[in-house]
C-alpha positions as CSV (number, residue, x, y, z in Angstrom):
1,M,-33.0,-11.9,164.8
2,A,-35.1,-11.8,167.9
3,G,-36.5,-15.3,168.8
4,D,-36.8,-15.4,172.6
5,G,-37.3,-19.1,173.2
6,T,-41.0,-19.0,173.7
7,S,-41.4,-22.2,171.6
8,G,-38.5,-23.9,173.2
9,T,-35.2,-22.6,171.6
10,E,-33.8,-19.1,172.0
11,A,-32.9,-18.7,168.3
12,G,-32.4,-15.0,168.3
13,V,-29.2,-13.0,168.7
14,A,-31.2,-10.1,170.2
15,P,-34.2,-11.6,171.9
16,D,-35.4,-8.4,173.4
17,A,-35.4,-6.4,170.2
18,A,-38.6,-4.8,168.9
19,V,-39.4,-6.1,165.5
20,M,-41.2,-4.1,162.7
21,V,-42.5,-6.6,160.2
22,V,-42.7,-5.0,156.7
23,R,-44.5,-6.9,154.0
24,V,-43.1,-6.8,150.5
25,G,-43.6,-8.8,147.3
26,L,-41.7,-12.1,146.6
27,Q,-41.3,-11.9,142.8
28,F,-38.4,-10.4,140.8
29,S,-41.0,-7.9,139.5
30,D,-41.5,-6.5,143.0
31,E,-38.6,-4.1,143.2
32,V,-40.8,-1.1,143.8
33,S,-42.6,-3.0,146.7
34,V,-39.3,-3.5,148.5
35,W,-38.2,0.1,147.9
36,A,-41.5,1.2,149.5
37,G,-40.9,-1.1,152.4
38,M,-37.4,0.3,152.9
39,Q,-38.9,3.8,153.0
40,Y,-41.6,2.8,155.4
41,A,-39.1,1.3,157.8
42,A,-36.9,4.3,157.7
43,E,-39.7,6.8,158.1
44,N,-41.0,4.9,161.1
45,G,-37.7,4.9,163.0
46,A,-36.3,1.4,162.3
47,D,-32.7,1.2,163.6
48,S,-31.8,-1.4,161.0
49,I,-33.3,-3.5,158.2
50,S,-32.5,-7.2,157.9
51,M,-33.0,-8.1,154.2
52,S,-32.7,-11.8,153.3
53,L,-33.5,-11.2,149.7
54,G,-31.8,-10.1,146.5
55,W,-31.9,-9.8,142.7
56,P,-29.5,-11.9,140.7
57,H,-27.9,-9.8,137.9
58,N,-29.4,-12.1,135.3
59,Q,-32.8,-10.8,136.4
60,N,-31.8,-7.3,135.3
61,P,-32.5,-5.4,138.6
62,D,-32.6,-1.6,138.4
63,R,-29.2,-1.3,140.1
64,A,-29.0,2.5,139.9
65,T,-32.3,2.9,141.7
66,W,-31.4,0.2,144.2
67,R,-28.2,2.0,145.1
68,Q,-29.9,5.4,145.3
69,N,-32.7,4.1,147.5
70,S,-30.3,2.2,149.7
71,E,-28.3,5.4,150.2
72,N,-31.5,7.3,151.0
73,T,-32.5,4.7,153.6
74,I,-29.0,4.8,155.2
75,E,-29.0,8.6,155.3
76,A,-32.5,8.5,157.0
77,G,-30.8,6.7,159.9
78,T,-31.6,3.1,159.2
79,A,-28.7,0.6,158.9
80,M,-29.0,-1.9,156.1
81,V,-27.9,-5.6,156.5
82,V,-28.3,-7.6,153.3
83,A,-27.7,-11.1,152.2
84,A,-24.9,-11.7,149.6
85,G,-26.9,-14.4,147.8
86,N,-26.5,-18.1,147.3
87,E,-24.9,-18.2,143.8
88,G,-21.5,-19.7,145.1
89,Q,-18.7,-18.7,142.8
90,G,-17.8,-18.7,139.1
91,S,-19.6,-15.7,137.7
92,E,-17.6,-12.8,139.4
93,P,-18.2,-9.9,139.3
94,D,-21.9,-10.8,139.1
95,N,-22.3,-13.3,141.9
96,I,-23.3,-10.9,144.7
97,R,-27.0,-10.1,144.4
98,T,-28.5,-6.6,144.3
99,P,-28.8,-4.8,146.7
100,G,-26.0,-6.7,148.5
101,D,-23.7,-5.4,145.8
102,V,-24.3,-1.7,146.9
103,P,-21.0,-0.5,148.2
104,R,-22.2,1.1,151.4
105,I,-24.5,-1.8,152.5
106,I,-23.4,-4.3,155.1
107,T,-23.3,-7.4,152.9
108,V,-23.3,-10.8,154.7
109,A,-21.8,-14.1,153.6
110,A,-22.5,-17.5,155.2
111,T,-20.2,-19.7,157.3
112,D,-20.7,-23.1,158.8
113,C,-20.1,-24.2,162.5
114,G,-16.4,-24.8,161.7
115,D,-16.0,-21.2,160.4
116,N,-15.7,-22.4,156.8
117,I,-17.2,-20.5,154.0
118,A,-20.5,-22.1,152.9
119,S,-20.2,-23.6,149.3
120,F,-23.3,-21.7,148.2
121,S,-22.3,-18.3,149.7
122,S,-21.9,-15.7,146.9
123,R,-18.4,-14.4,146.3
124,G,-17.2,-11.0,145.2
125,P,-15.9,-8.8,143.9
126,V,-18.6,-6.5,142.4
127,T,-18.4,-3.7,139.9
128,W,-20.5,-0.7,139.1
129,Q,-18.5,0.3,136.0
130,D,-21.4,-0.2,133.6
131,V,-24.2,1.2,135.8
132,P,-25.3,4.7,134.5
133,Q,-24.9,7.5,137.0
134,Y,-22.3,5.6,138.9
135,G,-19.6,4.0,136.8
136,D,-17.3,3.3,139.7
137,W,-15.4,0.3,141.1
138,P,-14.1,-0.9,137.7
139,Y,-13.3,-4.6,137.3
140,P,-10.7,-5.9,137.8
141,P,-10.2,-5.6,140.7
142,G,-13.7,-4.3,141.5
143,L,-15.0,-3.8,145.1
144,V,-14.3,-6.5,147.7
145,K,-17.6,-7.9,148.8
146,P,-19.2,-9.3,151.1
147,D,-18.3,-7.2,154.1
148,V,-18.7,-9.7,156.9
149,S,-19.9,-13.3,157.5
150,G,-22.4,-15.0,159.8
151,P,-23.5,-18.5,160.7
152,G,-25.8,-19.8,157.9
153,V,-25.4,-23.5,157.5
154,S,-28.0,-25.8,159.2
155,T,-29.2,-22.9,161.4
156,K,-32.2,-23.6,163.6
157,S,-34.9,-21.1,163.0
158,H,-38.6,-20.7,163.6
159,N,-40.9,-22.8,161.3
160,F,-44.0,-21.2,159.9
161,C,-46.9,-21.5,162.3
162,S,-45.1,-23.6,165.0
163,G,-41.9,-25.3,165.9
164,Y,-38.4,-25.1,164.3
165,S,-36.6,-26.2,161.2
166,N,-33.0,-26.1,160.1
167,K,-32.2,-24.0,157.1
168,S,-29.1,-22.9,155.2
169,G,-28.4,-19.8,153.2
170,T,-27.0,-16.3,153.4
171,S,-30.6,-15.6,154.4
172,M,-29.9,-17.3,157.7
173,A,-26.5,-15.5,158.1
174,T,-28.0,-12.1,157.6
175,P,-30.4,-12.0,160.6
176,H,-27.5,-13.2,162.8
177,V,-25.6,-10.0,161.8
178,A,-28.8,-7.9,162.1
179,G,-29.2,-9.2,165.6
180,A,-25.7,-8.1,166.4
181,V,-26.5,-4.7,165.0
182,A,-29.5,-4.5,167.3
183,L,-27.3,-5.2,170.3
184,M,-24.9,-2.5,169.2
185,M,-27.7,0.0,168.9
186,E,-28.9,-0.8,172.4
187,A,-25.3,-0.2,173.7
188,N,-24.9,3.0,171.8
189,P,-28.1,4.4,170.2
190,G,-26.1,7.2,168.5
191,L,-24.3,4.9,166.0
192,T,-24.6,5.6,162.3
193,H,-24.7,2.9,159.6
194,D,-21.2,3.6,158.5
195,E,-19.9,3.4,162.1
196,I,-21.7,0.1,162.7
197,K,-20.3,-1.4,159.5
198,Q,-16.7,-0.4,160.4
199,V,-17.0,-1.8,163.9
200,L,-18.4,-5.0,162.7
201,M,-15.5,-5.4,160.4
202,D,-12.9,-4.2,162.9
203,T,-14.1,-6.7,165.5
204,S,-14.8,-9.7,163.3
205,I,-12.8,-12.9,163.4
206,D,-10.6,-12.9,160.3
207,L,-11.0,-16.0,158.3
208,G,-9.6,-17.1,154.9
209,A,-7.0,-14.8,153.4
210,A,-5.6,-12.2,155.7
211,G,-7.7,-9.1,155.8
212,K,-10.9,-8.5,153.8
213,D,-11.5,-11.0,151.0
214,N,-14.2,-11.8,148.6
215,H,-15.3,-15.0,150.4
216,F,-15.6,-14.1,154.1
217,G,-15.4,-10.3,153.9
218,Q,-13.5,-9.1,156.9
219,G,-14.5,-12.2,158.8
220,R,-17.2,-13.8,160.9
221,V,-19.0,-11.3,163.1
222,D,-18.2,-11.4,166.8
223,A,-21.3,-9.9,168.5
224,Y,-19.7,-9.6,171.9
225,A,-16.6,-7.8,170.6
226,A,-18.7,-5.5,168.5
227,V,-21.0,-4.4,171.4
228,D,-18.0,-4.0,173.7
229,A,-16.3,-1.8,171.1
230,V,-19.3,0.7,171.0
231,F,-20.5,0.7,174.5
232,G,-20.6,4.3,175.7
233,L,-19.0,3.9,179.1
234,S,-15.4,3.1,179.4
235,F,-12.8,2.7,182.2
236,A,-11.2,6.1,183.0
237,G,-8.9,5.1,185.9
238,A,-8.9,3.9,189.4
239,T,-7.6,5.1,192.8
240,V,-6.3,2.6,195.3
241,V,-6.6,3.6,199.0
242,E,-5.3,1.7,202.0
243,T,-8.2,1.7,204.4
244,G,-7.8,-1.3,206.8
245,P,-7.7,0.0,210.3
246,D,-5.1,-2.5,211.4
247,Y,-3.0,-2.6,208.3
248,G,-3.5,0.6,206.5
249,N,0.0,2.0,207.2
250,G,0.0,4.5,204.4
251,D,3.2,3.3,202.9
252,G,1.8,3.1,199.4
253,G,2.2,-0.7,199.2
254,I,-0.3,-3.4,199.6
255,D,0.6,-5.6,202.7
256,T,-0.6,-9.0,203.8
257,G,-3.9,-8.7,205.6
258,E,-4.5,-5.2,204.5
259,I,-7.9,-4.1,203.1
260,I,-7.7,-1.7,200.2
261,T,-10.4,0.3,198.5
262,V,-10.6,0.7,194.8
263,A,-12.5,3.7,193.5
264,V,-13.2,3.4,189.8
265,D,-13.9,6.3,187.4
266,L,-16.0,5.9,184.2
267,E,-16.1,8.1,181.2
268,S,-19.0,8.5,178.8
269,Q,-18.4,8.6,175.0
270,W,-22.1,9.4,174.4
271,D,-22.6,13.0,173.4
272,D,-26.4,13.0,173.9
273,I,-27.2,10.4,176.5
274,T,-27.0,10.5,180.3
275,A,-26.1,7.1,181.7
276,V,-28.2,6.1,184.7
277,N,-28.6,3.2,187.1
278,I,-25.0,2.1,186.7
279,R,-23.9,-0.9,188.7
280,G,-20.8,-2.9,188.6
281,R,-19.3,-6.1,190.2
282,L,-15.7,-6.9,190.8
283,S,-14.1,-10.3,190.3
284,S,-10.6,-11.8,190.6
285,V,-9.1,-15.1,189.8
286,T,-5.8,-14.4,191.6
287,P,-5.0,-16.8,194.6
288,G,-4.8,-15.0,197.9
289,I,-7.4,-12.4,197.2
290,S,-10.6,-12.0,199.2
291,L,-13.4,-9.7,197.8
292,V,-14.7,-7.8,200.8
293,H,-17.0,-5.5,198.8
294,D,-17.5,-6.7,195.2
295,Y,-20.4,-4.4,194.3
296,A,-20.4,-0.7,193.5
297,T,-22.6,2.0,192.0
298,W,-22.1,5.2,190.2
299,P,-24.0,8.4,190.0
300,D,-25.5,9.4,186.7
301,V,-22.8,10.2,184.1
302,P,-23.7,13.1,181.9
303,P,-22.9,13.2,178.1
304,L,-19.1,13.2,177.6
305,G,-18.7,13.4,181.4
306,T,-17.0,11.3,184.1
307,A,-18.1,9.9,187.4
308,G,-16.5,7.8,190.2
309,T,-18.0,5.0,192.3
310,V,-20.1,6.0,195.3
311,A,-18.6,5.0,198.6
312,P,-17.9,2.3,199.9
313,H,-16.5,1.5,196.4
314,F,-14.9,-1.8,195.8
315,S,-12.6,-3.3,198.5
316,I,-10.4,-6.4,198.7
317,R,-8.2,-8.0,201.3
318,I,-4.7,-9.3,200.5
319,D,-4.3,-12.6,202.2
320,E,-1.1,-14.3,203.2
321,G,0.5,-16.2,200.3
322,C,-0.6,-13.7,197.6
323,N,2.6,-13.4,195.6
324,Y,1.1,-12.7,192.2
325,P,0.1,-9.7,190.2
326,I,-3.5,-9.1,191.0
327,D,-5.8,-9.9,188.0
């Protein structure tokens, strides 16, 4: 999730994330230990949990309690990202491990570097029709799982004590997705688990059958697109002003040699955060454009408020030979 390259390779998706290490048991008899760890993380303010573990159904996990405790953790404000498992296919609807089979959890499949589904990655669907207290998602067709995918084949990760090793498994895909969640939470701390899950699916790269399927989920997570979708400041408009003393003729057009100023407004979607220290840089790949002032700042933007750039704003010069729409 957060490897920062100290030992030579920046292996983490979110290298500046703060990590809360929670120790749990490693045996199938240790369900209570993991539940206690989930509660500890939630009570101590963890934004999300990365859980590269799971109980195959043939180990008779207490699925009802898993689902209830997962719901409790989510309601406490901690997003849950869980591995689908490495059972491959052939025993549906029992391939996805518990708690990856919990409907609300962000369940992660594994892909290789060619965006193919890993042969070991557990396939859905799942059903809860025979679980007392729930009895939903009857099979067929059951509930489509996993929800999204992440890189999980020959993934370089930290080796115990020192160095690196390459590993494969949905346990490697899961921290990739959890790292993306950390980036999303940095961009918009007010996100809920359900909002995070929906954005991850909406912005993922659709693979396999069109739409959400039982191999890839909605697709392979695109961290950049997910963060971009939740970032709290958005473009709210621009005002173009002719300001060149020699060419600013006020005709409303942009003439050769004229310097124009572009004042940009931003709008905040955060309802409880004031955006501060906002800076921006302008770029263009259009031939015939010279950037006169490519740097601008904004005053603080209050929750759900708007603000425009502080003068001198952005400014550009239209050079001779510019006959293109300006990008």
